Backbone as CSV, one residue per row, in Angstrom:
resi,resn,N_x,N_y,N_z,CA_x,CA_y,CA_z,C_x,C_y,C_z
1,MET,122.414,-43.296,-0.758,121.315,-43.242,-1.692,119.981,-43.014,-0.961
2,HIS,119.820,-43.612,0.213,118.585,-43.481,0.982,118.387,-42.046,1.469
3,TRP,119.441,-41.375,1.856,119.327,-40.010,2.360,118.925,-39.056,1.238
4,ARG,119.322,-39.337,-0.006,118.933,-38.480,-1.129,117.417,-38.545,-1.348
5,ARG,116.873,-39.745,-1.256,115.429,-39.914,-1.396,114.694,-39.186,-0.270
6,THR,115.220,-39.299,0.927,114.611,-38.632,2.075,114.635,-37.119,1.888
7,VAL,115.763,-36.580,1.453,115.879,-35.139,1.212,114.910,-34.710,0.116
8,LEU,114.812,-35.501,-0.953,113.905,-35.185,-2.050,112.447,-35.197,-1.581
9,VAL,112.062,-36.187,-0.795,110.693,-36.274,-0.286,110.396,-35.095,0.636
10,VAL,111.329,-34.775,1.509,111.140,-33.636,2.424,111.014,-32.342,1.630
11,ALA,111.838,-32.170,0.612,111.781,-30.965,-0.218,110.445,-30.877,-0.959
12,LEU,109.976,-31.983,-1.496,108.692,-31.983,-2.210,107.523,-31.708,-1.273
13,VAL,107.540,-32.315,-0.099,106.472,-32.084,0.872,106.484,-30.626,1.328
14,THR,107.678,-30.082,1.562,107.791,-28.680,1.966,107.293,-27.761,0.862
15,ALA,107.643,-28.043,-0.375,107.187,-27.225,-1.504,105.674,-27.301,-1.651
16,ALA,105.116,-28.492,-1.504,103.665,-28.651,-1.612,102.947,-27.920,-0.477
17,ALA,103.475,-28.031,0.736,102.858,-27.340,1.876,102.943,-25.827,1.705
18,THR,104.061,-25.342,1.209,104.226,-23.905,0.975,103.258,-23.425,-0.105
19,ALA,103.131,-24.184,-1.187,102.204,-23.809,-2.255,100.762,-23.811,-1.750
20,ALA,100.404,-24.808,-0.962,99.050,-24.871,-0.413,98.796,-23.692,0.533
21,ALA,99.774,-23.385,1.374,99.620,-22.249,2.294,99.499,-20.943,1.516
22,TRP,100.242,-20.810,0.431,100.158,-19.592,-0.378,98.795,-19.503,-1.062
23,TYR,98.319,-20.622,-1.574,97.036,-20.638,-2.274,95.884,-20.322,-1.319
24,TRP,95.908,-20.895,-0.131,94.836,-20.697,0.844,95.230,-19.702,1.939
25,GLN,96.061,-18.731,1.594,96.537,-17.800,2.623,95.416,-16.981,3.235
26,SER,94.398,-16.635,2.489,93.282,-15.873,3.057,92.581,-16.675,4.151
27,ALA,92.357,-17.955,3.886,91.716,-18.806,4.892,92.606,-18.967,6.115
28,LEU,93.903,-19.119,5.893,94.835,-19.258,7.021,94.903,-17.977,7.848
29,ILE,94.917,-16.832,7.175,94.939,-15.548,7.880,93.650,-15.389,8.691
30,GLY,92.514,-15.751,8.091,91.237,-15.670,8.802,91.196,-16.575,10.014
31,TRP,91.662,-17.801,9.843,91.693,-18.749,10.956,92.596,-18.220,12.073
32,ALA,93.792,-17.740,11.692,94.744,-17.244,12.692,94.203,-16.011,13.409
33,SER,93.566,-15.113,12.665,93.040,-13.904,13.315,91.917,-14.249,14.282
34,GLY,91.049,-15.167,13.889,89.971,-15.587,14.794,90.506,-16.217,16.060
35,ARG,91.505,-17.087,15.920,92.118,-17.735,17.095,92.808,-16.700,17.996
36,TYR,93.531,-15.767,17.376,94.256,-14.751,18.134,93.288,-13.867,18.923
37,LEU,92.241,-13.396,18.267,91.275,-12.536,18.948,90.519,-13.295,20.037
38,ALA,90.189,-14.555,19.789,89.512,-15.366,20.811,90.423,-15.580,22.017
39,ALA,91.725,-15.752,21.773,92.673,-15.923,22.879,92.776,-14.647,23.711
40,ILE,92.778,-13.492,23.058,92.804,-12.219,23.789,91.552,-12.097,24.656
41,ALA,90.400,-12.402,24.078,89.141,-12.295,24.833,89.134,-13.243,26.028
42,ALA,89.602,-14.472,25.824,89.610,-15.443,26.926,90.553,-15.001,28.039
43,ALA,91.726,-14.507,27.671,92.695,-14.062,28.678,92.163,-12.865,29.457
44,GLU,91.542,-11.921,28.745,91.036,-10.738,29.436,89.772,-11.038,30.239
45,ASP,88.960,-11.986,29.775,87.800,-12.395,30.581,88.255,-13.020,31.896
46,ALA,89.329,-13.804,31.822,89.845,-14.460,33.022,90.436,-13.448,34.003
47,SER,91.097,-12.406,33.472,91.745,-11.429,34.342,90.830,-10.264,34.716
48,GLY,89.733,-10.101,33.980,88.842,-8.979,34.249,89.316,-7.681,33.621
49,ASP,90.322,-7.758,32.785,90.909,-6.586,32.130,90.207,-6.351,30.795
50,LEU,90.174,-5.106,30.348,89.581,-4.752,29.062,90.559,-4.038,28.134
51,SER,91.806,-3.859,28.546,92.692,-2.933,27.845,92.901,-3.264,26.370
52,GLU,93.239,-4.499,26.025,93.487,-4.830,24.615,92.203,-4.813,23.802
53,ARG,91.127,-5.317,24.379,89.850,-5.300,23.660,89.365,-3.874,23.467
54,ARG,89.507,-3.050,24.494,89.103,-1.651,24.386,89.905,-0.955,23.290
55,GLN,91.211,-1.199,23.262,92.071,-0.571,22.258,91.646,-0.988,20.846
56,ALA,91.358,-2.263,20.641,90.951,-2.744,19.314,89.607,-2.150,18.907
57,VAL,88.648,-2.146,19.816,87.318,-1.620,19.506,87.396,-0.113,19.256
58,HIS,88.176,0.598,20.041,88.323,2.042,19.840,88.974,2.328,18.486
59,ARG,89.926,1.501,18.074,90.571,1.671,16.771,89.539,1.524,15.644
60,VAL,88.667,0.546,15.771,87.618,0.350,14.765,86.676,1.552,14.761
61,HIS,86.315,2.044,15.914,85.412,3.192,15.989,86.052,4.437,15.385
62,ARG,87.355,4.613,15.579,88.043,5.743,14.941,87.995,5.609,13.423
63,MET,88.208,4.401,12.915,88.155,4.194,11.462,86.759,4.460,10.914
64,LEU,85.730,4.128,11.696,84.352,4.335,11.262,83.852,5.749,11.565
65,LEU,84.688,6.538,12.220,84.366,7.918,12.579,83.129,8.003,13.470
66,VAL,83.064,7.104,14.443,81.981,7.124,15.423,82.592,7.196,16.819
67,ALA,81.772,7.622,17.764,82.240,7.769,19.139,82.619,6.417,19.742
68,ALA,83.566,6.459,20.644,83.986,5.235,21.332,82.834,4.711,22.179
69,PRO,82.686,3.399,22.249,81.572,2.833,23.016,81.861,2.839,24.515
70,ALA,80.814,2.669,25.283,80.964,2.520,26.733,81.689,1.208,27.016
71,ASP,82.426,1.168,28.107,83.186,-0.034,28.458,82.307,-1.273,28.595
72,ALA,81.060,-1.090,28.974,80.164,-2.239,29.135,79.897,-2.938,27.796
73,LEU,80.043,-2.215,26.687,79.772,-2.777,25.367,81.008,-3.374,24.706
74,VAL,82.183,-3.045,25.215,83.441,-3.455,24.576,83.580,-4.970,24.424
75,PRO,83.329,-5.781,25.453,83.512,-7.229,25.267,82.661,-7.818,24.149
76,GLU,81.411,-7.404,24.065,80.547,-7.954,23.016,80.949,-7.439,21.640
77,LEU,81.352,-6.173,21.553,81.813,-5.645,20.264,83.110,-6.331,19.824
78,PHE,83.966,-6.645,20.780,85.195,-7.370,20.451,84.862,-8.775,19.955
79,ASP,83.868,-9.412,20.581,83.427,-10.724,20.103,82.855,-10.622,18.688
80,LEU,82.201,-9.507,18.386,81.706,-9.291,17.025,82.877,-9.175,16.048
81,LEU,83.917,-8.439,16.437,85.116,-8.350,15.588,85.727,-9.727,15.368
82,THR,85.730,-10.540,16.416,86.261,-11.901,16.310,85.443,-12.724,15.319
83,ALA,84.129,-12.540,15.312,83.269,-13.272,14.380,83.413,-12.759,12.953
84,LEU,83.626,-11.461,12.791,83.732,-10.878,11.450,85.097,-11.086,10.805
85,SER,86.159,-11.124,11.599,87.502,-11.092,11.019,87.810,-12.249,10.070
86,PRO,87.458,-13.504,10.364,87.732,-14.556,9.378,86.962,-14.359,8.077
87,ARG,85.735,-13.886,8.179,84.928,-13.675,6.980,85.497,-12.548,6.122
88,VAL,85.958,-11.494,6.770,86.529,-10.368,6.036,87.854,-10.772,5.394
89,SER,88.691,-11.469,6.128,89.993,-11.838,5.580,89.868,-12.812,4.415
90,GLN,88.828,-13.641,4.421,88.617,-14.571,3.316,87.867,-13.928,2.153
91,GLY,87.366,-12.712,2.346,86.648,-12.023,1.287,85.172,-12.358,1.243
92,ALA,84.679,-13.166,2.186,83.263,-13.521,2.207,82.396,-12.301,2.501
93,ILE,82.914,-11.388,3.303,82.262,-10.109,3.575,83.306,-9.039,3.286
94,ASP,82.994,-8.105,2.383,83.987,-7.067,2.115,83.944,-6.010,3.222
95,LEU,84.912,-5.137,3.216,85.054,-4.167,4.311,83.856,-3.236,4.431
96,ASP,83.265,-2.859,3.310,82.103,-1.969,3.375,80.937,-2.639,4.095
97,TRP,80.669,-3.889,3.747,79.593,-4.605,4.409,79.942,-4.907,5.862
98,ALA,81.200,-5.194,6.128,81.617,-5.439,7.519,81.381,-4.186,8.360
99,ALA,81.672,-3.022,7.793,81.423,-1.768,8.504,79.934,-1.583,8.764
100,TYR,79.108,-1.932,7.784,77.662,-1.815,7.965,77.170,-2.777,9.043
101,VAL,77.606,-4.022,8.975,77.200,-5.021,9.969,77.639,-4.572,11.358
102,TYR,78.879,-4.086,11.473,79.403,-3.661,12.771,78.586,-2.494,13.326
103,THR,78.376,-1.462,12.511,77.666,-0.290,13.025,76.203,-0.612,13.327
104,SER,75.576,-1.484,12.534,74.198,-1.890,12.827,74.131,-2.647,14.147
105,TYR,75.072,-3.556,14.319,75.111,-4.331,15.565,75.367,-3.405,16.746
106,TRP,76.284,-2.468,16.605,76.611,-1.513,17.673,75.393,-0.676,18.035
107,ARG,74.659,-0.219,17.016,73.452,0.576,17.268,72.426,-0.238,18.055
108,ASP,72.212,-1.487,17.634,71.268,-2.347,18.349,71.752,-2.660,19.762
109,LEU,73.035,-2.837,19.919,73.617,-3.127,21.229,73.415,-1.949,22.176
110,ARG,73.574,-0.737,21.662,73.361,0.453,22.498,71.907,0.561,22.929
111,GLN,70.984,0.192,22.058,69.561,0.285,22.405,69.189,-0.656,23.541
112,ARG,69.851,-1.789,23.620,69.546,-2.725,24.713,70.573,-2.619,25.841
113,ASP,71.405,-1.571,25.817,72.406,-1.291,26.847,73.352,-2.457,27.098
114,GLY,73.556,-3.283,26.094,74.496,-4.394,26.234,73.999,-5.522,27.108
115,ARG,72.718,-5.484,27.468,72.180,-6.522,28.349,71.116,-7.322,27.638
116,PRO,71.081,-8.583,27.759,72.148,-9.414,28.310,73.274,-9.542,27.291
117,ARG,74.469,-9.789,27.798,75.610,-9.944,26.901,75.438,-11.255,26.139
118,ARG,75.562,-11.160,24.824,75.434,-12.350,23.988,76.720,-13.162,24.027
119,SER,76.565,-14.449,23.915,77.724,-15.340,23.864,78.335,-15.271,22.465
120,PRO,79.588,-15.705,22.314,80.188,-15.741,20.975,79.362,-16.561,19.986
121,ALA,78.729,-17.640,20.437,77.890,-18.443,19.540,76.672,-17.646,19.078
122,GLU,76.076,-16.879,19.970,74.930,-16.051,19.598,75.339,-14.943,18.635
123,ILE,76.542,-14.413,18.839,77.044,-13.373,17.932,77.300,-13.971,16.550
124,GLU,77.854,-15.180,16.505,78.052,-15.878,15.223,76.713,-16.049,14.510
125,GLU,75.683,-16.441,15.250,74.342,-16.599,14.663,73.829,-15.272,14.112
126,GLU,74.074,-14.201,14.839,73.623,-12.878,14.397,74.353,-12.457,13.124
127,VAL,75.654,-12.715,13.066,76.414,-12.401,11.842,75.880,-13.241,10.681
128,GLU,75.604,-14.502,10.931,75.025,-15.360,9.881,73.669,-14.831,9.430
129,ARG,72.893,-14.284,10.350,71.599,-13.695,9.993,71.800,-12.515,9.040
130,TYR,72.784,-11.666,9.339,73.116,-10.559,8.435,73.543,-11.092,7.064
131,VAL,74.387,-12.113,7.053,74.881,-12.684,5.795,73.714,-13.216,4.966
132,ARG,72.805,-13.932,5.606,71.643,-14.476,4.882,70.699,-13.363,4.418
133,PHE,70.394,-12.421,5.323,69.432,-11.375,4.996,69.901,-10.516,3.827
134,PHE,71.179,-10.124,3.839,71.707,-9.268,2.782,72.340,-10.059,1.640
135,SER,72.256,-11.390,1.702,72.836,-12.270,0.676,74.297,-11.912,0.399
136,LEU,75.060,-11.792,1.466,76.470,-11.439,1.325,77.222,-12.648,0.791
137,ARG,77.915,-12.445,-0.310,78.690,-13.501,-0.945,80.052,-12.940,-1.327
138,GLN,80.991,-13.833,-1.457,82.313,-13.408,-1.908,82.255,-13.114,-3.396
139,ARG,82.758,-11.950,-3.752,82.828,-11.611,-5.166,83.943,-12.424,-5.806
140,PRO,83.723,-12.917,-7.016,84.743,-13.770,-7.647,86.045,-13.025,-7.952
141,ASP,85.973,-11.711,-8.087,87.182,-10.947,-8.404,87.937,-10.485,-7.161
142,VAL,87.473,-10.870,-5.969,88.123,-10.465,-4.722,88.715,-11.706,-4.059
143,PRO,90.055,-11.781,-4.010,90.668,-12.992,-3.460,90.656,-13.072,-1.940
144,GLY,90.301,-12.004,-1.268,90.401,-11.980,0.188,91.717,-11.342,0.596
145,LEU,91.992,-11.387,1.859,93.188,-10.769,2.405,94.405,-11.611,2.067
146,ARG,95.436,-10.989,1.545,96.655,-11.683,1.162,97.786,-11.215,2.074
147,LEU,98.865,-11.959,2.068,100.015,-11.633,2.902,100.555,-10.244,2.571
148,GLY,100.552,-9.883,1.301,101.007,-8.555,0.893,100.176,-7.436,1.486
149,ASP,98.888,-7.714,1.719,98.023,-6.712,2.343,98.427,-6.458,3.793
150,LEU,98.875,-7.515,4.463,99.283,-7.370,5.867,100.620,-6.669,6.000
151,THR,101.516,-6.925,5.062,102.843,-6.312,5.129,102.873,-4.921,4.533
152,GLY,101.827,-4.572,3.775,101.800,-3.263,3.142,102.449,-3.255,1.775
153,ALA,102.986,-4.380,1.325,103.671,-4.437,0.041,102.704,-4.244,-1.119
154,ALA,101.488,-4.745,-0.994,100.519,-4.654,-2.078,99.585,-3.461,-1.906
155,GLN,99.911,-2.582,-0.990,99.017,-1.492,-0.657,99.074,-0.389,-1.711
156,ALA,97.913,0.037,-2.141,97.839,1.187,-3.027,98.137,2.433,-2.203
157,GLU,98.479,3.505,-2.877,98.807,4.717,-2.151,97.567,5.237,-1.433
158,SER,97.733,5.546,-0.177,96.636,6.106,0.598,97.192,7.211,1.469
159,TYR,96.299,7.999,2.012,96.695,9.157,2.792,96.046,9.110,4.166
160,THR,96.755,9.631,5.134,96.172,9.771,6.463,95.344,11.044,6.488
161,VAL,94.495,11.165,7.501,93.678,12.363,7.647,94.574,13.587,7.786
162,GLU,95.667,13.434,8.525,96.588,14.552,8.728,97.207,15.001,7.410
163,GLU,97.582,14.048,6.538,98.161,14.402,5.240,97.139,15.123,4.355
164,ILE,95.900,14.688,4.396,94.851,15.335,3.606,94.608,16.747,4.103
165,GLU,94.532,16.911,5.430,94.301,18.246,5.996,95.466,19.183,5.702
166,ARG,96.703,18.669,5.805,97.881,19.494,5.512,97.879,19.933,4.043
167,ALA,97.555,19.026,3.134,97.497,19.371,1.712,96.412,20.408,1.458
168,HIS,95.291,20.290,2.162,94.202,21.258,2.003,94.634,22.644,2.495
169,ARG,95.281,22.687,3.666,95.755,23.972,4.200,96.770,24.627,3.278
170,GLU,97.641,23.796,2.686,98.684,24.321,1.792,98.161,24.592,0.393
171,GLY,96.934,24.151,0.119,96.334,24.396,-1.186,96.937,23.584,-2.310
172,ARG,97.521,22.448,-1.989,98.121,21.615,-3.038,97.289,20.361,-3.230
173,PRO,97.153,19.929,-4.469,96.388,18.704,-4.728,97.205,17.457,-4.377
174,LEU,96.524,16.426,-3.983,97.192,15.152,-3.728,97.203,14.357,-5.033
175,PRO,98.335,13.702,-5.347,98.392,12.935,-6.584,97.466,11.726,-6.566
């Protein structure tokens, strides 16, 4: 009889934890992404390597259709991505505003040649300054990043640049 109660309690606690994780999945994804990116930065700072940070920053620059930054700017831009990612995943800053904040910060960083390099705390303060200045708030109709968004299950149909160019060359409309 005692083991049945134990199994029931474990099942209820597991169900409650799963429901809570599902409900707050955007916050959990944001927390995990911030921790993951901070761990990459710490490991590469210790080794003096830039490869993973450079790859991530270059990927963002390709998405924004801007030139890749100089290697001297990569660590600080990666720290900016680390500061933005929890806010974006929770929906506090949508992708359009995140792109604006990133490109504005990058432009200012280029003007000062990346010197002196700001600490992660200073970058957090700068992101907060952007949030306050532009009154960035989470829209009530935007739940933030969900697990389906990461797996691609909830993804609306989208096209790559290559697919768009191929359709244009062939003269066929995209649905």
